[in-house]
Structure formats: C-alpha cells, structure tokens
N, C-alpha and C positions, 0 to 999 in steps of 0.2 A: 616186635619180632626182630631177630638179628640174622642177617644174611649168613649163609654158610661160606666160610673162607678157608684157605689152606691151614689157617691156624686154629680152626674150630676143633674142639675136642671130639673124639669118637662118640662119647656119651651124649653130647649135644646133638650130634647128627642122628644118633639112634632115637633120641627123643622126638626130633622133628619128623623122622620117618614114621614113628608110631603115631604121632598126631595126624599126619596126612593120611595114613592108612585107615584111621578110625573116624576121620571127618565125614559127616553125613553128606557132604557135597564133594564132587570130584575136584581135587585141589592139586596145585603144583606151583613151584617157584620157577620164574622165568627171568633170564638175563641175557641181554644181547641176542635176542631172537632165538634162544635155545632153552629147552626145558632143563632145569637143574634137578632138584629133588621132586619126585612125582609120587603122589598117593596112589594106592591100589585102585581106588575108585576111578581115577582119571585114566589109568592104564586100561581098565576094563571098558570104560566108556568108548575108547578109541580102538578097541579090539586088539590091545597089546598086553594081554594078561600073562604073557610068558615071562621068563626070568629076566630077559633083557630089558623089558619095559621101554618107557619113552625118555628116560633120563639121558641127556646129551643130544637128543634129537632136535633138529631145527623146528621152530614153530610153523614154518611153511608146510611141514608134513601133515598138518591137520586141516589145511585149507584146500578148497576145491580148485583154486587156480592162483597164479602169481598175482593177478590184479586184486583178488580178494584179500590176499595176504598183505600186499603193499598198502591197500586202503585201510585195513584194520590197524596196521602199525602207525599210519599217519594219524588216525583218530585217537589212538592210545597216547601218542606224544602230545597231541593238542589238549586232551583231557588232563593229563598229568601236569602239563605246563601251567594250566589254569588252577591246579590243585583240586581237581574234581576227580572222584572215583569214576571208573568206566563201567557202564552197565548197558549192554545191548544184546539183542538176539542175533546170532551169527550162524550161517550155514557152514557146518564142519564136515570133514570127510574122515571116515574110519580107515583102518589099515586095508580092509578088503574093497575099498572104493565106495561103499554105501555112504549115503549122506544123512545127516540129521541136523535139526536146529537146536542150538544150545544157547542158553543165557549166560553170557560171559560177564563176570564181575571181576574187575582187576584194579589194583592199587599198588603204588610203590611202597616198599617197606620203609623208606625214608622220604618224606615229602620235600625235604631240603635237597634231595638228589633224585629228581623224578626220572632220570634216565638210567638209574641203577636197577637193582633187582626188584621184581614185582611179584605179587601173589595173584594167581589166577584161580577163580572158582567157577566151575561150569556145571549147569543143570541141563539135562535133556528136556526141552520144552516142545518137542515135536508134536505130541498129542494135544497139548494146550493150544499150540499155534493152529493146528488143523481145526480144532473146535472153534477158535476165534474167527476163522475164515468163513464159517457157516453163517448165512444171513440171519438165522434166528438168534444165534448167540450175539452177534453184533448189535441187534436191536434191543436186547434185554440186559446188556452189561455195559459197565463204565469202561471206556477205553484205557484210562490211566491205571486204575486199581484192579480191574478185572472182576470187581464185585458186581452184584446186581445194580442196575440203575434205578432211578426213582420210579419210573413208570412200572417196571417189573415188580418192584417192592410193593407199590400200592396195589397191584393186582394180587400179589400174595396175601397182603393184609385183608383185601376185600373178600377173599375166600373165607375168612373167619368172622367177618362182620355179619351179625344177624344169624350166625350159625346156631343150630339147635343142639349141637354137640355140647356136652356138659363140661368138657375139659377147658380149663382157663388158658387164655392166650395173652401174652404181654408184649409190649413193644418198648424198645429203648431208643432215645434220640441222643446222639453223642455230638457235642460241639467242642472242637478244640479251642483252647484258650489262647488268645493273642497270636494266632497263627500268622497274621500279617507280618509280625516281626521276623518269623522264620524266612518268609519270602524276601524281606528286605536284607536279611543277613546273608542268606545263601543264594539269592536269585531264584528265578522261576524254576530252573532245572532242579536246584536243591530242594525247593518247596515241593515239587512233584515227587521227588524221591522220598521225602518225608511222608507224604500222603500214602504212597505205595507201601512203605514200611509199616505205617500205622494200620493200613488195611490188612496186611499180612498178619500183624499181631492180633487184631480182632478175630480174624478167621481162625487162627490157631487156638483161641481160648473159648470157643463156644462149641456146642454139640453139633454133630453132623446134621441133625434135623433143623438147626437154627439157620436163619437166612440173614446174612450181613449185606448191607448196601451202602453205596455212597450216594447221598441225596443230591448234594451240590457242594462245590467249594470244599470247605473243611468240615462238613456236616455228614455224619454217618448214622445208620440206623440198624437195629437188630430185631428180628421177629423171633419170638420165643414161644413156640407151640408147647402145650402141656406144661405151662409155667405160670403160677399165680404171682400176684404182686409181691408177696414176701420173698419168694425165690428170685424173682426178677430184680428186686432191690439188691440182693446179695451178689447176683451176677454183675449188676451195674457197678457195684463198688469194686468187684474184682477187676473189671475192665478198666475202671478209672485208675486203680492202683497200678495196673500193668502199664498203662500209658504214662503215668507219672514216673515210673522207673525207667522208661525208654529214653534214650539219648539220641537225638538226630546227629548223624555223622556225615559230613560232606567235606571231603578233602581233609584238611587239618582243623576244621572247625567243628565245634560241638555245641549243642543247645538242648535244653530240656523242653519237654512238651507236657502239658497238662490238659484236662478236659472236664467239661460239665456233662452230666448224664441225667436225662429226664426219663422217668419210668411211668408207664401207664398200663393198666390192665383193660383189655377190651371189654366194654359193658354194653348192655342193651340200649343205653342212651346214646351210644355212638352209632349213627346211622350210615356213615361212609368211612372209607379208608382215610380220606382227608381229615375227618374229624379225629380219628385215632392218632394220626401223625401230629396234628396240631396240639392235642393234649400232651403228648410226649415232648413236643418242642416247647410248649409253655412251661413245662417243668424244668427243662434244661435252661431256658431263659431266666427262670427264677434262681436257679443255681448260679448262673453267671452274675446276676445282680448282687448275690450274696458274697461275691468275691472270687468265684471260680473254683475249679478243682474239687467239686463236690457232687453229690447225688441228691435229686429231689424227686418225690413221688407225687403224681397227680391223682386226685380223686374227684369224681363228678360232683358239680355244685359246690366245690370247695376250692380254696387256694392251694397251690402245690405246697406240700409240707416237706420238712427236712427229713432226709433218710438217716 
C-alpha cells in the first residue's frame, strides 16, 4: 500500500476511499496521531457517520482519557520498532461519550519507516469480551484462540459416544507441521498470533453446527455431527488445503504453514471420548510419518489408511 501524499492522483485517492468504505472491518489510515483517510465503517463505529467524518481528527478523540491515549501510542511505537504488528483490545469512546471495547490491529505501511503512516483496523468485540468474562465461558474455552478447550471438546464428543441415534458423527485431529520453526522464527508472540489466525481460519471453514477446539499447543480438533467418514475426509482435505494456502505474517516476516489431519468416524467400538480422540490422533501421526501435509483415515482394527 502507498500512503496518500500531496502528489497522489485523485483517482488513487478515490480508489483508496472506495476500498476503505467496502472493507468488512472498520479501517483508517493514521499519521502523526491523526486520522487521514477513514472508511465509512470506522466513522459509523465511532458515531461520526455525518459528512464531516473523522478525517483530520486527532486519535486522542477516540480514547477515554489522555493516559489511555499516551499508553497506546507508546505500545504502538514499541511494537513497530520491533517490526511486530499491533494487536490488542482497547476501550474506546464514541462521539456521544459511550464506550466500547475494540480489537485494534495496526501496522505501518512501510516497515522500514515505522513512525510513518499506519493502517488501523478495528472490530467491536464488546459482546465477545463480556462473554469471556463469564465464569462458564472461561472454563470451557482456550484463552489464546477462544476456541473450545480440550475438556469441553471431550464433553461434546462424549455426548455422541454410545448414542443410539443413527446419524454418523466424525472427528478430525489437526496437527500443524514443524510449528516449532514458526516459534523460533517469530518468537512466542508471533507463534501465538499464528495459532490465533489458524483457529480463525478453521472456524470460518466449517458449519455452524461443527465444534472447533484447540486441544493443546499446535493441535486442533473438529467435531462433525451428521457427517460420515467419506464427507469428513473431504472436509479434512479442504481444511488441510486452506491451511497450506495460509501465510503467517509477523511484521515483515512471512512463513508457510502446513498440517496433517486425522479422520475418524465414531463407532460402537469406541467406548469413550478419549478413545475417539486417540483414533483421530493416531491417523494424524501416521500422516506426519508419511511426510506431513496430508490426510489419513482411521478405521477400527486396521492401520490408518491414506486419504
């Protein structure tokens, strides 16, 4: 992306305006603690949907106090100096004084000039934050990715073990390949960012009735109700392909991620949720032994077979 300068053509500025206005996330360009080009979504988010909008306004105008503004500016400078994108939840203030929690993602347009113009993306996460504060949510979800945790996932799987319902139910076990290299290359913060992005990718590519969980470290799982082995295999390959197309971005660094996916269909021979998860994990381990970035299907009393 190219910053808007006095020499920028009107056509280029119109294109940027159109892009910001159609962006699914509230977006704006910021320079020297002032908003430059601002998308319609961000104007509406802060209660400034009139013609004037927020262009030219100081960034202090969206903060609850001077201290909050100063603290954010300091953290932005520190993140950009380390060539890390900024990603935090911030309490913001609207034009009418009401407050909300927004997830601010920010990065400079040119990593070689971290103090120059930056792109801000803001999501209203007030509802999600309120939900996370509830004790029941915290006990059943993973803090980092906000997916179900292992305990909750096992409980969901257990609901289907031994069920007399005739609908097939399948489970996927997803193990990211060589993820230790991501942590070494990007550091712990960059690795955590990659896990969150992979979790978001998985959640976006399954049905509303499916359950996605982070089991531990770089291991994920998906519960697929009303889904037999054949369809689960197709879904597994779709997820594997989507992960393979994903590129981890952390500052000016880029890296590819791949994954092994194990598939199992819950059967009468699986007496516990742990047995179901172990069969799916065994299939993913077999895929990893075969070289990674592949899908394997587990069948009772047999070795996992290639998908």
